[in-house]
A tleap script that builds the chain and sets N, CA, C and O, in Angstrom:
source leaprc.protein.ff14SB
mol = sequence {
  NMET CYS CYS LEU SER ARG SER ARG CYS PRO
  SER ARG THR LEU ASN HIE LEU THR ASP ARG
  ILE ARG SER ARG ARG LYS GLN HIE ARG SER
  ARG TRP ARG ARG LEU ASP PRO GLY ARG GLN
  GLU LEU LEU VAL LEU ALA ASP LEU ARG ASN
  GLY ASP THR ASP THR ARG LEU ALA ALA GLY
  PHE ALA VAL GLY VAL PRO ALA ALA TRP ARG
  TYR VAL GLN GLU ALA VAL ALA VAL LEU ALA
  ALA ALA ALA ASP ASP PRO ALA THR ALA MET
  ARG ARG ILE ARG LEU PRO ALA TYR ALA ILE
  CYS ASP GLY THR LEU ILE PRO ILE ASP ARG
  VAL ALA ASP CGLN
}
set mol.1.N position { 2.244 -7.674 0.969 }
set mol.1.CA position { 3.443 -6.912 1.187 }
set mol.1.C position { 4.246 -7.610 2.286 }
set mol.1.O position { 3.689 -8.126 3.255 }
set mol.2.N position { 5.530 -7.611 2.114 }
set mol.2.CA position { 6.316 -8.472 2.977 }
set mol.2.C position { 7.278 -7.733 3.891 }
set mol.2.O position { 7.811 -8.337 4.822 }
set mol.3.N position { 7.513 -6.491 3.669 }
set mol.3.CA position { 8.618 -5.879 4.382 }
set mol.3.C position { 8.481 -4.365 4.393 }
set mol.3.O position { 7.486 -3.811 3.924 }
set mol.4.N position { 9.477 -3.722 4.926 }
set mol.4.CA position { 9.476 -2.261 4.938 }
set mol.4.C position { 10.629 -1.685 4.147 }
set mol.4.O position { 10.452 -0.679 3.460 }
set mol.5.N position { 11.778 -2.272 4.218 }
set mol.5.CA position { 12.933 -1.687 3.529 }
set mol.5.C position { 13.137 -2.346 2.177 }
set mol.5.O position { 12.782 -3.506 1.970 }
set mol.6.N position { 13.711 -1.588 1.269 }
set mol.6.CA position { 13.981 -2.122 -0.071 }
set mol.6.C position { 14.943 -3.305 -0.002 }
set mol.6.O position { 14.870 -4.208 -0.836 }
set mol.7.N position { 15.834 -3.312 0.968 }
set mol.7.CA position { 16.835 -4.375 1.040 }
set mol.7.C position { 16.225 -5.703 1.467 }
set mol.7.O position { 16.806 -6.754 1.194 }
set mol.8.N position { 15.079 -5.687 2.126 }
set mol.8.CA position { 14.482 -6.926 2.624 }
set mol.8.C position { 13.290 -7.388 1.811 }
set mol.8.O position { 12.751 -8.460 2.089 }
set mol.9.N position { 12.862 -6.638 0.831 }
set mol.9.CA position { 11.669 -6.980 0.069 }
set mol.9.C position { 12.074 -7.375 -1.355 }
set mol.9.O position { 12.911 -6.709 -1.964 }
set mol.10.N position { 11.490 -8.443 -1.885 }
set mol.10.CA position { 11.832 -8.841 -3.251 }
set mol.10.C position { 11.545 -7.708 -4.238 }
set mol.10.O position { 10.523 -7.029 -4.140 }
set mol.11.N position { 12.443 -7.519 -5.171 }
set mol.11.CA position { 12.278 -6.424 -6.127 }
set mol.11.C position { 11.018 -6.596 -6.951 }
set mol.11.O position { 10.423 -5.607 -7.379 }
set mol.12.N position { 10.599 -7.831 -7.183 }
set mol.12.CA position { 9.367 -8.061 -7.943 }
set mol.12.C position { 8.160 -7.440 -7.239 }
set mol.12.O position { 7.298 -6.848 -7.889 }
set mol.13.N position { 8.097 -7.571 -5.923 }
set mol.13.CA position { 6.998 -6.981 -5.151 }
set mol.13.C position { 7.041 -5.468 -5.227 }
set mol.13.O position { 6.015 -4.820 -5.437 }
set mol.14.N position { 8.233 -4.903 -5.055 }
set mol.14.CA position { 8.373 -3.451 -5.109 }
set mol.14.C position { 8.025 -2.913 -6.489 }
set mol.14.O position { 7.291 -1.932 -6.609 }
set mol.15.N position { 8.543 -3.545 -7.515 }
set mol.15.CA position { 8.294 -3.077 -8.871 }
set mol.15.C position { 6.828 -3.195 -9.263 }
set mol.15.O position { 6.332 -2.378 -10.039 }
set mol.16.N position { 6.130 -4.191 -8.745 }
set mol.16.CA position { 4.719 -4.387 -9.065 }
set mol.16.C position { 3.904 -3.167 -8.646 }
set mol.16.O position { 3.170 -2.599 -9.454 }
set mol.17.N position { 4.031 -2.772 -7.405 }
set mol.17.CA position { 3.267 -1.629 -6.919 }
set mol.17.C position { 3.729 -0.332 -7.584 }
set mol.17.O position { 2.904 0.497 -7.968 }
set mol.18.N position { 5.024 -0.158 -7.717 }
set mol.18.CA position { 5.544 1.053 -8.353 }
set mol.18.C position { 5.044 1.172 -9.789 }
set mol.18.O position { 4.637 2.252 -10.216 }
set mol.19.N position { 5.070 0.080 -10.529 }
set mol.19.CA position { 4.582 0.098 -11.917 }
set mol.19.C position { 3.095 0.403 -11.992 }
set mol.19.O position { 2.651 1.128 -12.881 }
set mol.20.N position { 2.334 -0.141 -11.074 }
set mol.20.CA position { 0.883 0.132 -11.071 }
set mol.20.C position { 0.593 1.595 -10.731 }
set mol.20.O position { -0.297 2.206 -11.323 }
set mol.21.N position { 1.334 2.150 -9.790 }
set mol.21.CA position { 1.160 3.572 -9.456 }
set mol.21.C position { 1.541 4.433 -10.656 }
set mol.21.O position { 0.826 5.373 -11.005 }
set mol.22.N position { 2.662 4.110 -11.280 }
set mol.22.CA position { 3.114 4.870 -12.451 }
set mol.22.C position { 2.058 4.811 -13.569 }
set mol.22.O position { 1.763 5.829 -14.194 }
set mol.23.N position { 1.496 3.636 -13.817 }
set mol.23.CA position { 0.469 3.478 -14.854 }
set mol.23.C position { -0.774 4.286 -14.530 }
set mol.23.O position { -1.358 4.922 -15.407 }
set mol.24.N position { -1.178 4.258 -13.257 }
set mol.24.CA position { -2.364 5.023 -12.866 }
set mol.24.C position { -2.146 6.511 -13.068 }
set mol.24.O position { -3.035 7.211 -13.553 }
set mol.25.N position { -0.982 6.996 -12.703 }
set mol.25.CA position { -0.682 8.418 -12.877 }
set mol.25.C position { -0.715 8.799 -14.359 }
set mol.25.O position { -1.234 9.853 -14.726 }
set mol.26.N position { -0.159 7.940 -15.194 }
set mol.26.CA position { -0.150 8.218 -16.632 }
set mol.26.C position { -1.577 8.174 -17.198 }
set mol.26.O position { -1.959 9.019 -18.008 }
set mol.27.N position { -2.346 7.191 -16.764 }
set mol.27.CA position { -3.722 7.040 -17.235 }
set mol.27.C position { -4.577 8.255 -16.860 }
set mol.27.O position { -5.396 8.708 -17.659 }
set mol.28.N position { -4.387 8.774 -15.660 }
set mol.28.CA position { -5.166 9.912 -15.183 }
set mol.28.C position { -4.505 11.251 -15.515 }
set mol.28.O position { -5.013 12.312 -15.150 }
set mol.29.N position { -3.371 11.188 -16.210 }
set mol.29.CA position { -2.625 12.402 -16.561 }
set mol.29.C position { -2.401 13.275 -15.324 }
set mol.29.O position { -2.681 14.474 -15.297 }
set mol.30.N position { -1.887 12.606 -14.324 }
set mol.30.CA position { -1.689 13.239 -13.029 }
set mol.30.C position { -0.660 14.362 -13.104 }
set mol.30.O position { 0.317 14.288 -13.849 }
set mol.31.N position { -0.906 15.391 -12.319 }
set mol.31.CA position { 0.042 16.503 -12.222 }
set mol.31.C position { 1.308 16.056 -11.505 }
set mol.31.O position { 1.415 14.922 -11.036 }
set mol.32.N position { 2.250 16.966 -11.435 }
set mol.32.CA position { 3.494 16.719 -10.714 }
set mol.32.C position { 3.172 16.376 -9.269 }
set mol.32.O position { 2.262 16.954 -8.674 }
set mol.33.N position { 3.910 15.446 -8.714 }
set mol.33.CA position { 3.746 15.056 -7.316 }
set mol.33.C position { 5.080 15.198 -6.601 }
set mol.33.O position { 6.142 15.065 -7.209 }
set mol.34.N position { 5.013 15.465 -5.327 }
set mol.34.CA position { 6.239 15.611 -4.531 }
set mol.34.C position { 7.013 14.289 -4.470 }
set mol.34.O position { 8.242 14.280 -4.545 }
set mol.35.N position { 6.289 13.179 -4.334 }
set mol.35.CA position { 6.935 11.863 -4.282 }
set mol.35.C position { 6.799 11.168 -5.630 }
set mol.35.O position { 5.724 11.157 -6.229 }
set mol.36.N position { 7.896 10.589 -6.098 }
set mol.36.CA position { 7.806 9.776 -7.309 }
set mol.36.C position { 7.151 8.440 -6.937 }
set mol.36.O position { 6.985 8.159 -5.750 }
set mol.37.N position { 6.776 7.614 -7.912 }
set mol.37.CA position { 6.089 6.349 -7.586 }
set mol.37.C position { 6.869 5.436 -6.641 }
set mol.37.O position { 6.263 4.750 -5.819 }
set mol.38.N position { 8.199 5.414 -6.741 }
set mol.38.CA position { 8.993 4.576 -5.849 }
set mol.38.C position { 8.931 5.032 -4.400 }
set mol.38.O position { 8.821 4.209 -3.491 }
set mol.39.N position { 9.001 6.342 -4.179 }
set mol.39.CA position { 8.897 6.868 -2.812 }
set mol.39.C position { 7.470 6.704 -2.274 }
set mol.39.O position { 7.275 6.423 -1.091 }
set mol.40.N position { 6.485 6.879 -3.147 }
set mol.40.CA position { 5.108 6.664 -2.714 }
set mol.40.C position { 4.913 5.217 -2.281 }
set mol.40.O position { 4.238 4.943 -1.289 }
set mol.41.N position { 5.495 4.316 -3.015 }
set mol.41.CA position { 5.384 2.901 -2.684 }
set mol.41.C position { 5.997 2.621 -1.309 }
set mol.41.O position { 5.432 1.848 -0.535 }
set mol.42.N position { 7.139 3.234 -0.993 }
set mol.42.CA position { 7.739 3.051 0.335 }
set mol.42.C position { 6.855 3.626 1.434 }
set mol.42.O position { 6.728 3.033 2.505 }
set mol.43.N position { 6.246 4.778 1.172 }
set mol.43.CA position { 5.337 5.373 2.147 }
set mol.43.C position { 4.170 4.425 2.418 }
set mol.43.O position { 3.774 4.227 3.566 }
set mol.44.N position { 3.632 3.850 1.359 }
set mol.44.CA position { 2.493 2.926 1.502 }
set mol.44.C position { 2.913 1.663 2.241 }
set mol.44.O position { 2.174 1.169 3.092 }
set mol.45.N position { 4.092 1.137 1.925 }
set mol.45.CA position { 4.572 -0.040 2.646 }
set mol.45.C position { 4.740 0.260 4.132 }
set mol.45.O position { 4.417 -0.576 4.976 }
set mol.46.N position { 5.243 1.451 4.452 }
set mol.46.CA position { 5.394 1.836 5.857 }
set mol.46.C position { 4.038 1.888 6.538 }
set mol.46.O position { 3.907 1.486 7.694 }
set mol.47.N position { 3.038 2.376 5.835 }
set mol.47.CA position { 1.698 2.442 6.411 }
set mol.47.C position { 1.101 1.049 6.583 }
set mol.47.O position { 0.587 0.725 7.654 }
set mol.48.N position { 1.163 0.230 5.550 }
set mol.48.CA position { 0.544 -1.093 5.616 }
set mol.48.C position { 1.287 -2.041 6.551 }
set mol.48.O position { 0.666 -2.869 7.217 }
set mol.49.N position { 2.592 -1.927 6.602 }
set mol.49.CA position { 3.375 -2.844 7.436 }
set mol.49.C position { 3.372 -2.451 8.906 }
set mol.49.O position { 3.240 -3.305 9.782 }
set mol.50.N position { 3.519 -1.148 9.177 }
set mol.50.CA position { 3.673 -0.693 10.554 }
set mol.50.C position { 2.449 -0.002 11.118 }
set mol.50.O position { 2.342 0.169 12.332 }
set mol.51.N position { 1.529 0.396 10.265 }
set mol.51.CA position { 0.360 1.117 10.753 }
set mol.51.C position { 0.708 2.504 11.267 }
set mol.51.O position { 0.045 3.022 12.165 }
set mol.52.N position { 1.747 3.106 10.699 }
set mol.52.CA position { 2.146 4.444 11.137 }
set mol.52.C position { 1.018 5.444 10.893 }
set mol.52.O position { 0.220 5.283 9.970 }
set mol.53.N position { 0.965 6.456 11.715 }
set mol.53.CA position { -0.040 7.497 11.539 }
set mol.53.C position { 0.325 8.356 10.335 }
set mol.53.O position { 1.479 8.396 9.908 }
set mol.54.N position { -0.683 9.044 9.796 }
set mol.54.CA position { -0.432 9.927 8.658 }
set mol.54.C position { 0.549 11.034 9.039 }
set mol.54.O position { 1.340 11.479 8.207 }
set mol.55.N position { 0.498 11.473 10.279 }
set mol.55.CA position { 1.403 12.521 10.744 }
set mol.55.C position { 2.858 12.043 10.707 }
set mol.55.O position { 3.740 12.770 10.251 }
set mol.56.N position { 3.105 10.825 11.185 }
set mol.56.CA position { 4.465 10.280 11.162 }
set mol.56.C position { 4.935 10.030 9.741 }
set mol.56.O position { 6.090 10.296 9.409 }
set mol.57.N position { 4.036 9.514 8.891 }
set mol.57.CA position { 4.401 9.287 7.492 }
set mol.57.C position { 4.747 10.604 6.808 }
set mol.57.O position { 5.734 10.699 6.077 }
set mol.58.N position { 3.922 11.617 7.055 }
set mol.58.CA position { 4.148 12.932 6.444 }
set mol.58.C position { 5.505 13.494 6.867 }
set mol.58.O position { 6.248 14.023 6.040 }
set mol.59.N position { 5.819 13.380 8.138 }
set mol.59.CA position { 7.106 13.891 8.627 }
set mol.59.C position { 8.271 13.101 8.037 }
set mol.59.O position { 9.285 13.684 7.654 }
set mol.60.N position { 8.137 11.807 7.965 }
set mol.60.CA position { 9.212 10.967 7.450 }
set mol.60.C position { 9.481 11.135 5.967 }
set mol.60.O position { 10.611 10.954 5.513 }
set mol.61.N position { 8.447 11.481 5.207 }
set mol.61.CA position { 8.604 11.611 3.760 }
set mol.61.C position { 8.528 13.060 3.288 }
set mol.61.O position { 8.488 13.320 2.086 }
set mol.62.N position { 8.510 13.999 4.226 }
set mol.62.CA position { 8.523 15.442 3.921 }
set mol.62.C position { 7.373 15.857 3.006 }
set mol.62.O position { 7.564 16.570 2.020 }
set mol.63.N position { 6.172 15.390 3.359 }
set mol.63.CA position { 4.958 15.809 2.649 }
set mol.63.C position { 3.947 16.245 3.700 }
set mol.63.O position { 4.155 16.024 4.894 }
set mol.64.N position { 2.868 16.854 3.268 }
set mol.64.CA position { 1.820 17.235 4.197 }
set mol.64.C position { 1.008 16.028 4.640 }
set mol.64.O position { 1.018 14.989 3.980 }
set mol.65.N position { 0.312 16.166 5.748 }
set mol.65.CA position { -0.513 15.070 6.265 }
set mol.65.C position { -1.602 14.687 5.258 }
set mol.65.O position { -1.793 13.496 5.012 }
set mol.66.N position { -2.331 15.655 4.661 }
set mol.66.CA position { -3.339 15.261 3.668 }
set mol.66.C position { -2.720 14.539 2.462 }
set mol.66.O position { -3.328 13.624 1.908 }
set mol.67.N position { -1.528 14.946 2.065 }
set mol.67.CA position { -0.864 14.288 0.934 }
set mol.67.C position { -0.504 12.847 1.290 }
set mol.67.O position { -0.678 11.947 0.469 }
set mol.68.N position { -0.008 12.620 2.495 }
set mol.68.CA position { 0.326 11.258 2.923 }
set mol.68.C position { -0.912 10.386 2.891 }
set mol.68.O position { -0.864 9.247 2.426 }
set mol.69.N position { -2.018 10.913 3.381 }
set mol.69.CA position { -3.281 10.156 3.365 }
set mol.69.C position { -3.696 9.833 1.927 }
set mol.69.O position { -4.100 8.707 1.635 }
set mol.70.N position { -3.597 10.822 1.029 }
set mol.70.CA position { -3.981 10.602 -0.377 }
set mol.70.C position { -3.073 9.581 -1.048 }
set mol.70.O position { -3.545 8.746 -1.821 }
set mol.71.N position { -1.773 9.637 -0.763 }
set mol.71.CA position { -0.851 8.665 -1.343 }
set mol.71.C position { -1.239 7.239 -0.943 }
set mol.71.O position { -1.239 6.336 -1.780 }
set mol.72.N position { -1.565 7.041 0.320 }
set mol.72.CA position { -1.947 5.707 0.795 }
set mol.72.C position { -3.266 5.281 0.157 }
set mol.72.O position { -3.389 4.153 -0.320 }
set mol.73.N position { -4.252 6.178 0.146 }
set mol.73.CA position { -5.555 5.831 -0.423 }
set mol.73.C position { -5.436 5.474 -1.906 }
set mol.73.O position { -6.075 4.534 -2.378 }
set mol.74.N position { -4.616 6.228 -2.632 }
set mol.74.CA position { -4.431 5.959 -4.058 }
set mol.74.C position { -3.830 4.576 -4.276 }
set mol.74.O position { -4.310 3.816 -5.116 }
set mol.75.N position { -2.791 4.249 -3.529 }
set mol.75.CA position { -2.120 2.958 -3.709 }
set mol.75.C position { -3.017 1.798 -3.294 }
set mol.75.O position { -3.015 0.756 -3.950 }
set mol.76.N position { -3.776 1.957 -2.226 }
set mol.76.CA position { -4.695 0.895 -1.806 }
set mol.76.C position { -5.761 0.677 -2.879 }
set mol.76.O position { -6.133 -0.462 -3.158 }
set mol.77.N position { -6.252 1.755 -3.479 }
set mol.77.CA position { -7.235 1.625 -4.560 }
set mol.77.C position { -6.626 0.911 -5.767 }
set mol.77.O position { -7.292 0.098 -6.407 }
set mol.78.N position { -5.370 1.210 -6.077 }
set mol.78.CA position { -4.682 0.555 -7.186 }
set mol.78.C position { -4.559 -0.944 -6.915 }
set mol.78.O position { -4.819 -1.761 -7.798 }
set mol.79.N position { -4.162 -1.302 -5.696 }
set mol.79.CA position { -4.037 -2.715 -5.341 }
set mol.79.C position { -5.390 -3.417 -5.324 }
set mol.79.O position { -5.503 -4.559 -5.770 }
set mol.80.N position { -6.403 -2.748 -4.819 }
set mol.80.CA position { -7.737 -3.348 -4.770 }
set mol.80.C position { -8.288 -3.591 -6.173 }
set mol.80.O position { -8.953 -4.598 -6.416 }
set mol.81.N position { -8.012 -2.680 -7.086 }
set mol.81.CA position { -8.482 -2.849 -8.465 }
set mol.81.C position { -7.819 -4.046 -9.137 }
set mol.81.O position { -8.406 -4.669 -10.022 }
set mol.82.N position { -6.610 -4.365 -8.723 }
set mol.82.CA position { -5.881 -5.481 -9.323 }
set mol.82.C position { -6.231 -6.824 -8.678 }
set mol.82.O position { -5.881 -7.875 -9.216 }
set mol.83.N position { -6.907 -6.801 -7.548 }
set mol.83.CA position { -7.204 -8.029 -6.809 }
set mol.83.C position { -8.342 -8.806 -7.475 }
set mol.83.O position { -9.195 -8.241 -8.159 }
set mol.84.N position { -8.325 -10.112 -7.251 }
set mol.84.CA position { -9.402 -10.959 -7.738 }
set mol.84.C position { -10.682 -10.684 -6.967 }
set mol.84.O position { -10.639 -10.257 -5.813 }
set mol.85.N position { -11.822 -10.928 -7.604 }
set mol.85.CA position { -13.070 -10.851 -6.865 }
set mol.85.C position { -13.140 -12.090 -5.965 }
set mol.85.O position { -12.431 -13.065 -6.213 }
set mol.86.N position { -13.983 -12.068 -4.923 }
set mol.86.CA position { -14.006 -13.187 -3.964 }
set mol.86.C position { -14.284 -14.556 -4.597 }
set mol.86.O position { -13.693 -15.552 -4.180 }
set mol.87.N position { -15.159 -14.620 -5.582 }
set mol.87.CA position { -15.467 -15.915 -6.208 }
set mol.87.C position { -14.242 -16.488 -6.923 }
set mol.87.O position { -13.959 -17.681 -6.817 }
set mol.88.N position { -13.525 -15.639 -7.645 }
set mol.88.CA position { -12.315 -16.086 -8.337 }
set mol.88.C position { -11.250 -16.509 -7.337 }
set mol.88.O position { -10.573 -17.518 -7.532 }
set mol.89.N position { -11.105 -15.738 -6.272 }
set mol.89.CA position { -10.117 -16.085 -5.244 }
set mol.89.C position { -10.438 -17.441 -4.621 }
set mol.89.O position { -9.530 -18.238 -4.386 }
set mol.90.N position { -11.689 -17.709 -4.355 }
set mol.90.CA position { -12.070 -19.000 -3.768 }
set mol.90.C position { -11.790 -20.152 -4.728 }
set mol.90.O position { -11.357 -21.222 -4.299 }
set mol.91.N position { -12.031 -19.947 -6.012 }
set mol.91.CA position { -11.714 -20.992 -7.003 }
set mol.91.C position { -10.208 -21.248 -7.041 }
set mol.91.O position { -9.773 -22.393 -7.164 }
set mol.92.N position { -9.432 -20.204 -6.938 }
set mol.92.CA position { -7.976 -20.361 -6.994 }
set mol.92.C position { -7.425 -21.076 -5.761 }
set mol.92.O position { -6.479 -21.855 -5.878 }
set mol.93.N position { -7.996 -20.828 -4.588 }
set mol.93.CA position { -7.435 -21.465 -3.392 }
set mol.93.C position { -7.952 -22.889 -3.200 }
set mol.93.O position { -7.447 -23.603 -2.334 }
set mol.94.N position { -8.926 -23.315 -3.967 }
set mol.94.CA position { -9.358 -24.719 -3.891 }
set mol.94.C position { -8.334 -25.648 -4.524 }
set mol.94.O position { -8.238 -26.814 -4.143 }
set mol.95.N position { -7.572 -25.149 -5.481 }
set mol.95.CA position { -6.635 -25.987 -6.225 }
set mol.95.C position { -5.441 -26.438 -5.390 }
set mol.95.O position { -5.157 -27.636 -5.374 }
set mol.96.N position { -4.733 -25.564 -4.704 }
set mol.96.CA position { -3.592 -26.052 -3.912 }
set mol.96.C position { -4.062 -26.758 -2.636 }
set mol.96.O position { -5.239 -26.714 -2.278 }
set mol.97.N position { -3.130 -27.394 -1.978 }
set mol.97.CA position { -3.456 -28.124 -0.760 }
set mol.97.C position { -3.677 -27.190 0.428 }
set mol.97.O position { -4.215 -27.620 1.449 }
set mol.98.N position { -3.279 -25.933 0.321 }
set mol.98.CA position { -3.421 -25.003 1.431 }
set mol.98.C position { -3.527 -23.585 0.891 }
set mol.98.O position { -3.205 -23.326 -0.268 }
set mol.99.N position { -3.978 -22.677 1.735 }
set mol.99.CA position { -4.024 -21.252 1.404 }
set mol.99.C position { -3.585 -20.481 2.636 }
set mol.99.O position { -3.911 -20.857 3.762 }
set mol.100.N position { -2.853 -19.413 2.423 }
set mol.100.CA position { -2.406 -18.574 3.520 }
set mol.100.C position { -3.202 -17.278 3.475 }
set mol.100.O position { -3.132 -16.534 2.497 }
set mol.101.N position { -3.939 -17.015 4.507 }
set mol.101.CA position { -4.692 -15.764 4.624 }
set mol.101.C position { -3.963 -14.909 5.651 }
set mol.101.O position { -3.763 -15.328 6.791 }
set mol.102.N position { -3.574 -13.728 5.244 }
set mol.102.CA position { -2.783 -12.876 6.121 }
set mol.102.C position { -3.627 -11.702 6.572 }
set mol.102.O position { -4.312 -11.070 5.768 }
set mol.103.N position { -3.577 -11.423 7.827 }
set mol.103.CA position { -4.240 -10.253 8.383 }
set mol.103.C position { -3.304 -9.579 9.354 }
set mol.103.O position { -2.551 -10.243 10.066 }
set mol.104.N position { -3.349 -8.292 9.382 }
set mol.104.CA position { -2.479 -7.544 10.280 }
set mol.104.C position { -3.328 -6.864 11.334 }
set mol.104.O position { -4.265 -6.135 11.009 }
set mol.105.N position { -3.007 -7.096 12.575 }
set mol.105.CA position { -3.680 -6.416 13.665 }
set mol.105.C position { -2.882 -5.186 14.036 }
set mol.105.O position { -1.696 -5.267 14.359 }
set mol.106.N position { -3.544 -4.051 13.985 }
set mol.106.CA position { -2.888 -2.799 14.316 }
set mol.106.C position { -3.508 -2.280 15.602 }
set mol.106.O position { -4.714 -2.037 15.647 }
set mol.107.N position { -2.707 -2.104 16.650 }
set mol.107.CA position { -3.272 -1.623 17.921 }
set mol.107.C position { -3.801 -0.201 17.788 }
set mol.107.O position { -3.135 0.681 17.245 }
set mol.108.N position { -5.010 0.000 18.294 }
set mol.108.CA position { -5.615 1.335 18.287 }
set mol.108.C position { -6.175 1.604 19.671 }
set mol.108.O position { -6.379 0.683 20.461 }
set mol.109.N position { -6.419 2.862 19.954 }
set mol.109.CA position { -6.974 3.241 21.249 }
set mol.109.C position { -8.161 4.147 21.007 }
set mol.109.O position { -8.052 5.364 21.163 }
set mol.110.N position { -9.280 3.584 20.633 }
set mol.110.CA position { -10.478 4.362 20.356 }
set mol.110.C position { -11.167 4.824 21.650 }
set mol.110.O position { -11.916 5.801 21.639 }
set mol.111.N position { -10.917 4.130 22.748 }
set mol.111.CA position { -11.541 4.511 24.011 }
set mol.111.C position { -11.073 5.891 24.433 }
set mol.111.O position { -11.839 6.662 25.011 }
set mol.112.N position { -9.815 6.203 24.144 }
set mol.112.CA position { -9.275 7.511 24.537 }
set mol.112.C position { -9.968 8.643 23.793 }
set mol.112.O position { -10.024 9.762 24.302 }
set mol.113.N position { -10.497 8.381 22.597 }
set mol.113.CA position { -11.178 9.423 21.814 }
set mol.113.C position { -12.502 9.852 22.439 }
set mol.113.O position { -12.990 10.953 22.181 }
set mol.114.N position { -13.077 8.980 23.260 }
set mol.114.CA position { -14.394 9.300 23.829 }
set mol.114.C position { -14.196 10.105 25.073 }
set mol.114.O position { -15.169 10.489 25.722 }
savepdb mol mol.pdb
quit
């Protein structure tokens, strides 16, 4: 994922996740949801890009905190199901001259919880 706003992210990236969410909902015959797949995708991008808390996501998208958490978990599961297994990924990155591995560090304060 590359961005947070629709104006800065390639439409191909946005449509990929939105289409996968839409397919999953159809496959599972999902009930009505407060957020359509496009809005869910933006919520997930906000979570993955900024590490926003479920409370902030819920307030920003006018859903409950448990719903925000479920939306993120559902989309992450959809993306994980589409990902290559580690052996296939390693075979694919041997071919080009380089590979880019991206990781996001999200600041947390677990010491305060104790």
